[in-house]
C-alpha positions as CSV (number, residue, x, y, z in Angstrom):
1,X,5.2,-4.2,-1.7
2,X,4.8,-1.5,0.9
3,X,6.6,-2.1,4.1
4,X,6.1,-0.7,7.6
5,X,9.4,1.1,7.3
6,X,8.0,2.9,4.2
7,X,5.0,4.0,6.2
8,X,7.1,5.2,9.1
9,X,9.2,7.3,6.7
10,X,6.0,9.0,5.6
11,X,4.9,9.5,9.2
12,X,8.2,11.2,10.0
13,X,7.1,13.9,7.4
14,X,3.9,14.7,9.3
15,X,4.5,17.6,11.7
16,X,2.4,18.6,14.7
17,X,2.1,22.3,13.8
18,X,2.0,23.5,17.4
19,X,5.1,21.7,18.5
20,X,6.9,21.7,15.1
21,X,7.9,18.1,15.6
22,X,7.0,15.0,13.6
23,X,4.2,12.7,14.9
24,X,6.3,9.5,14.7
25,X,9.1,10.7,17.0
26,X,6.6,12.4,19.3
27,X,5.2,9.0,19.9
28,X,1.7,9.9,18.6
29,X,1.6,6.7,16.5
30,X,0.7,3.7,18.6
31,X,0.3,1.1,15.9
32,X,1.0,0.6,12.1
33,X,-0.3,-2.4,10.2
34,X,0.3,-2.9,6.5
35,X,-2.2,-5.3,4.8
36,X,-1.3,-5.3,1.1
37,X,-2.4,-1.9,-0.2
38,X,-4.2,-0.9,3.0
39,X,-2.5,0.7,6.1
40,X,-4.2,0.9,9.5
41,X,-2.8,3.4,12.0
42,X,-3.7,4.0,15.6
43,X,-2.9,7.7,16.3
44,X,-3.3,9.7,19.4
45,X,-2.8,13.4,20.3
46,X,-0.9,15.1,23.1
47,X,-4.3,16.1,24.5
48,X,-7.9,15.3,23.5
49,X,-8.5,19.0,23.3
50,X,-5.8,19.5,20.7
51,X,-7.1,22.2,18.3
52,X,-5.1,20.9,15.3
53,X,-6.2,17.3,15.7
54,X,-8.3,17.1,12.6
55,X,-5.4,18.6,10.6
56,X,-2.9,16.0,12.0
57,X,-5.3,13.2,11.1
58,X,-5.8,14.6,7.6
59,X,-2.1,15.2,7.0
60,X,-1.3,11.7,8.3
61,X,-3.8,10.1,5.9
62,X,-2.5,12.2,3.0
63,X,1.2,11.4,3.7
64,X,0.6,7.6,4.0
65,X,-1.6,7.4,0.9
66,X,1.3,8.9,-1.1
67,X,3.5,5.9,-0.3
68,X,4.0,3.7,-3.3
69,X,1.6,0.8,-3.1
70,X,-0.8,2.3,-0.6
71,X,-4.3,2.7,-1.8
72,X,-6.0,3.4,1.6
73,X,-4.9,4.6,5.0
74,X,-7.3,4.1,7.8
75,X,-6.5,6.4,10.7
76,X,-8.1,5.6,14.1
77,X,-7.9,8.0,16.9
78,X,-7.1,6.3,20.2
79,X,-6.8,7.7,23.7
80,X,-5.6,4.6,25.6
81,X,-3.0,4.8,26.9
82,X,-3.0,8.6,27.3
83,X,0.1,10.2,25.6
84,X,2.9,11.4,27.8
85,X,6.5,12.6,27.2
86,X,7.9,9.2,27.8
87,X,6.3,8.1,24.5
88,X,8.7,10.3,22.5
89,X,11.7,8.8,20.8
90,X,14.8,8.6,22.8
91,X,16.5,11.1,20.4
92,X,13.7,13.6,20.8
93,X,13.7,13.3,24.6
94,X,17.4,13.9,24.6
95,X,17.0,17.0,22.3
96,X,14.4,18.4,24.7
97,X,16.5,17.6,27.8
98,X,14.1,14.9,29.0
99,X,16.8,12.1,29.4
């Protein structure tokens, strides 16, 4: 059975091409729900005007659907709350000098 940790590992392989950082540690993933073979993800972007947004959504869906046991990944774009740097992982904030 697919676990949330399996999905998170896949999300850590999806990179925002403008920042060259993964979307999980960037804090772009607001929610992950695993319901048997379906995964529902709430994803945001650093800005609504992000030119690579469609690519990030597509890459996210592709990466999650490669996880063993996942048949469908539903990606929902959300804007509330708006993303800010405090949503990044503590490790990433430290690397970027934000702690």
